[in-house]
Steps between C-alpha positions, in 0.01 A plus 500: 500500500472646852325826593559741788187694591614828652274669756644708784855370449641729231869408515739244353736464799398275790171416333401147599247429224719648226800297615292181500358570154845566353642183659234300316501727194479620236265757650292803413338753732148638533342795675123561516352849493187496717369857513150424629640273769750766601218753524296260714802475732530881517854496364650847461585654162852557635531130581378388157737746329786372717408143401504584129831683528654203679357267236682705237831452680424134567432437131848628415666285766306193389607578147864467609407152624329425166165470681221673304237679712143470374229745607137391505183648647274326749274787598399320818658196658196293405630506143859413596458119465376528140774746404774283646356189338502672161865610537601152617327342200656745256857446624467137608577576864558198723522680834405845632718628787382780732588638840241468774263787573271535799147627556167342421468637145855395411444151643172457306668617178791257534273208586289573192813527284635169632170325420479640148862422417458146631219455246754600233758260651719796598667506840475796739759538774529781755799590716572677826662828399355821647529367856774344710263230631201333337180590688405206715859393563523711817220420742429526871516194725126457451549489123350840414644803326671752726292801605772675702801643317754447779425125503511485119831690499654257747398203286639670186836579659537146631449361151716763330792428730469127430465533123521853353346514150748529217483733203499316171790517258458745209316336210689397189384587150324225307540437126309750290143412405301597191227659715476879490437703815197728517523878546434625852212750525581836654154537653184306579145629455352628825837586656630848414876545476634676812689828494860473387616627839344196669644261241847648553480416871461132418723397207435150370711189475669254730845653447363825638333313786816310591704820495244665729519204734878511513505877550255468788704222659826694461378846604193473724433149626700525822312817598163358395373435853549869595414661166201297373239698697617844381306594186727794415806270486584245227508230765289228336596273211214606268530155342137404553390570138774269376407226746131530416565468126753224562785697347689406818462176694484483881799264484709768329403749771573256780839405359601863452414571865683195632811580298542822697428339839738203506212272413307579819119506492410633845820641645768746396380814323165626630429649159546164328286304748226763489490490120490120499200530732331718238562232236344248739195726553441482122536124527261485798220681320533271194462198727195662662351546153508127438428383853204734554345566156234724656745790470498456120125549510495848654417360843657574835748247630329531840132424421360681803639831369259482207256651750697827532249782424701659220388849404377606159685831468572561130623858546751396764611205287560732205694745719721211615551377145596843371721605791262764639440381857667797669756272666831576326668159534189320371463736206869493410495120499194483277650749257819292489285201401322689222822644359732198525282188519674417828476594866748472785416195711467684833257738334296215352424396858428856613258584219333159522436538869373853447243378247389188684510633857478881505258519208351156576473431127514136387861392449397340168450849355862580576628161389334547161622858459857393574481220244366745241805724544794294627769394254589228752139399569498143628183334628662319792721783627240771441219304663723398788610855563150641487354235727790544741431873524123453527537234774301253291794285388747242615745610769344846465561809707270494808167666427555759772825624346476798267788687343465873557595660165635814672730318743604259223596803295695657784682176569588382150517828304606744776623778272207457260722430198272231362191714554654804334600296197148370434307797642694797361226734622634433852869543423529833687371358830749429778555154647255563782210624289534265205373184671170660603478850350318770694176638365671816380775299329243286325318808376819666374624181331165401354513171688173343622388461859505144642199302381461333843581555865762240592382447858136457398590266214715290730216462749263404218738232371559353845127478563441333163757227563422456868139411424577223249362150556729240662786356297413174323709203602583392146564673168347348190 
């Protein structure tokens, strides 16, 4: 008997480990509930609810393949080896199949599982699945992991053009087994169920995800390059929750894009090539996670930036978290996050830079808050984005560059449509006043004054970064 251990790969189509298990079958499936581990990783209630809802759909689709899905609890990953060993003993499993995951905790868990299963004479095999390239397979001429995205992108495109990854054929049903599937819980202790309005924004299941992908490709992909920075427009794919949970594979996304661009990776439609770049950014940050494990340990990618004199400003941090900074675009973005579990990508950069530069609050405070609320919270992408904005990360924005939230608002939400949607108290303001309301407008609308002076905060940030110690020659 074979076993597929599902993690963040909750689909039956184009699932490498599932396909391998079924080829060597008969097979059963397992998912581990790890609530204390999820809490330690600051996973959002919306994300856990989304995972459970996708598990429910997955169980039905596995049932059509005659693959029973077992649910067990390993409260922390330290207990995962014993739980897997017990299941393998009970069902006489010869081999456990799983798709690779990245990060120091994930690596330690899988190494411990492999050791324990070996003691039980059970095999443990992992597969490349959530990435296009295995970390370590694309290196610089000196043999190190890439630190600059443009160089990484070039290497990716060269390999993709030589040998584009294929999507796997749909799995075939196996003969029925006598093993009964377990019921899927609707909630997990410590993670409250989100509002129904949030759940309705993110319906579960890979059929839904694939339809969303195709609709995006058909209706919006070619305009993606022009529309993706406009938060009031539906210009982005909003597929990130499905990619994070593994309800979609990056191969499926890449193939869908290529199908509408005559198979071209870096020419043809600007929308297609720009979106492929975004897929490669996700790839890049996963490779960074493995190549530079310091970022999994809440440390800056650039060690010298650990000396930034971050401010302890709890009231300002709370105002940022709750959307009460007095800067309409910042507050609208934060309220979008709280209401939907998601934030427009341009605004993720704007609010991150506001916290880490204008407020000079440690980027790790923002990284954690995002993870606690994002339905698409992903360690690599979230950490990479925050360190990029804070100028502490790989290929980061120069330390002397700060986004001005008022000019960003004027540029990317000129009529204030996005602001008015999330800040209804400002809906009567005209397009000139809404980006930086006058004192009288703020008083009439009940909207707070700015918590900082932008010019003074910019000068403070520049001084803080300018006075850092020299850059170390090597990263550990």
